[in-house]
C-alpha positions in Angstrom: 26.4 -19.0 0.5 23.0 -20.6 -0.3 23.0 -23.0 -3.0 20.6 -22.2 -6.0 17.0 -23.1 -5.1 17.6 -23.0 -1.3 16.0 -19.5 -0.7 12.7 -21.3 -1.8 12.4 -22.7 1.5 13.3 -19.5 3.4 10.6 -16.9 4.7 11.1 -13.3 3.8 12.1 -12.7 7.5 14.9 -15.5 7.1 16.1 -13.7 4.0 16.0 -10.2 5.6 17.9 -11.6 8.6 20.6 -13.1 6.6 20.9 -10.0 4.4 22.3 -8.2 7.5 25.4 -10.3 7.0 25.2 -10.6 3.4 23.5 -7.6 1.7 23.2 -9.3 -1.6 20.5 -11.7 -0.1 18.1 -8.8 -0.2 17.9 -8.9 -3.9 15.8 -12.0 -3.3 13.2 -10.1 -1.6 13.0 -7.9 -4.6 12.7 -11.1 -6.9 9.9 -12.3 -4.8 7.8 -9.0 -4.5 9.2 -6.4 -6.9 6.6 -7.3 -9.5 3.8 -7.2 -7.2 4.8 -3.6 -5.5 5.3 -2.5 -9.3 1.9 -3.5 -10.3 0.2 -1.9 -7.4 2.1 1.4 -8.1 1.0 1.4 -11.7 -2.6 0.9 -10.5 -2.2 3.8 -8.1 -0.6 6.2 -10.3 -2.4 5.0 -13.5 -1.3 5.5 -17.1 -0.2 8.9 -16.5 2.8 7.8 -14.4 4.4 4.4 -15.7 7.8 6.0 -15.0 6.7 7.2 -11.6 5.7 3.6 -10.7 8.9 2.3 -11.6 10.6 4.9 -9.4 8.3 4.3 -6.7 9.1 0.5 -6.7 12.8 1.2 -6.8 12.8 3.7 -3.9 10.5 1.2 -2.1 13.0 -1.5 -2.1 16.0 1.0 -1.5 13.9 2.3 1.4 13.5 -1.3 2.7 17.0 -2.4 2.3 18.2 0.6 4.4 15.7 -0.4 7.2 16.1 -3.9 6.9 17.7 -4.1 10.3 14.7 -2.9 12.0 12.3 -5.5 10.3 10.1 -7.3 12.8 11.4 -10.8 12.1 8.2 -12.4 13.8 6.6 -11.4 10.7 7.4 -14.2 8.0 5.9 -12.4 5.1 7.4 -8.8 4.2 4.7 -7.9 1.9 2.7 -5.6 4.4 5.9 -3.9 5.3 6.9 -3.3 1.8 3.2 -2.0 0.7 3.5 0.2 3.8 6.5 1.6 2.5 5.2 2.2 -1.1 1.9 3.9 0.2 3.9 6.5 2.0 6.0 7.2 -1.1 3.0 7.4 -3.2 1.5 9.9 -0.8 4.3 12.2 -1.7 3.1 12.4 -5.4 -0.5 13.5 -4.8 -0.4 15.6 -7.6 0.1 12.8 -10.1 -2.7 11.0 -8.3 -5.1 14.0 -8.3 -4.4 14.0 -12.2 -5.4 10.4 -12.6 -8.6 10.7 -10.7 -9.4 13.8 -13.0 -8.7 11.4 -16.0 -11.1 8.7 -14.6 -13.9 11.1 -14.4 -13.4 12.2 -17.8 -12.9 9.1 -19.8 -16.1 7.5 -21.1 -17.1 4.2 -18.9 -16.8 1.9 -21.7 -12.9 2.7 -22.4 -12.3 1.8 -18.8 -13.4 -1.9 -19.3 -10.1 -2.3 -21.5 -7.9 -0.3 -19.2 -8.7 -2.5 -16.3 -9.8 -5.8 -18.2 -11.9 -7.9 -16.0 -14.5 -10.3 -17.4 -16.9 -10.7 -14.5 -20.4 -8.8 -14.8 -20.1 -7.2 -11.4 -16.7 -5.5 -12.5 -18.5 -4.4 -15.8 -20.9 -2.7 -13.4 -18.0 -1.3 -11.4 -16.4 0.0 -14.7 -19.7 1.9 -15.7 -19.6 3.4 -12.1 -15.7 4.2 -12.0 -16.0 8.0 -12.8 -18.4 8.3 -9.7 -16.3 6.0 -7.7 -13.1 8.0 -8.5 -14.9 11.0 -7.1 -15.8 9.1 -4.2 -12.2 8.1 -3.6 -10.9 11.5 -4.0 -13.2 12.7 -1.2 -12.1 9.9 1.4 -9.5 10.9 3.9 -6.0 9.8 2.7 -5.6 6.8 4.9 -9.2 5.6 4.1 -8.4 5.5 0.6 -5.2 3.9 1.1 -6.8 1.0 3.0 -9.6 0.6 0.5 -7.0 0.1 -2.4 -4.6 -2.2 -0.3 -7.6 -4.4 0.3 -9.5 -4.0 -3.1 -6.4 -3.7 -5.5 -3.4 -5.4 -3.6 -5.7 -8.1 -2.3 -4.2 -7.8 1.1 -6.1 -9.3 4.2 -7.4 -7.1 6.9 -4.4 -8.2 9.2 -1.9 -7.5 6.3 -3.5 -4.0 5.6 -3.4 -3.2 9.2 0.4 -4.0 9.4 1.0 -1.9 6.2 -0.7 1.1 7.6 0.0 0.8 11.3 -3.5 0.1 12.4 -5.3 -2.4 14.4 -7.7 -5.1 12.9 -10.6 -3.4 14.8 -9.6 0.0 13.3 -9.5 -1.5 9.8 -12.9 -3.0 10.2 -14.4 0.2 11.6 -12.8 2.3 8.6 -13.9 -0.3 6.0 -17.7 -0.3 7.4 -17.7 3.8 7.3 -16.1 3.5 3.7 -18.7 1.2 2.6 -21.6 3.2 3.9 -20.1 6.3 2.3 -19.6 4.7 -1.1 -23.0 3.0 -1.2 -24.7 6.1 -0.4 -22.6 8.0 -3.2 -23.4 5.1 -5.9 -27.0 5.2 -5.3 -27.0 1.9 -3.3 -24.4 0.1 -5.6 -20.8 -0.7 -4.3 -19.4 -3.5 -6.3 -15.9 -3.2 -5.0 -16.7 -3.5 -1.3 -18.8 -6.9 -0.7 -19.3 -7.4 2.7 -17.9 -11.1 2.0 -14.6 -9.4 1.9 -14.3 -9.5 5.7 -11.6 -11.9 6.1 -10.3 -10.4 9.4 
């Protein structure tokens, strides 16, 4: 059994592999990434679904635990795998997502600054555009929307987003190029959340 602090030197893949013989070790994966997955679920589902976000997080780690024997241990970081599970579970709650998008369109832009709380001038501009951006997001194909949010909200790299959604990196770049063009046109030339400098693939 690992001594206190020993797990800090282990990758996620190491922990998942060890959890096959000692299931309690999987709790350390939750300790590492549970908060991040919960924040993403909250962001995706919005204030109308705080309990649902917690349920999604719990379901994500339960599903991951059950599938841990199929985890690709060549991937040291389990976050893309966990996000992929969370994305699929959130997809099952599209009605809640649709209600949230409707709320975004109806809330005055100045109220949204407090909701998402960013200080930069670019994000202030984004908040004012948010009702239109929400409409654009709602019109995107589901997988395009998930890709955009994994990169813009969860901060995944192109490679990690590709892993989460089962895409190639070239497909990720192609989809993002199309999303940028669609969003730029819909917002009258402005697309603050989709800077070309985000290309980290």
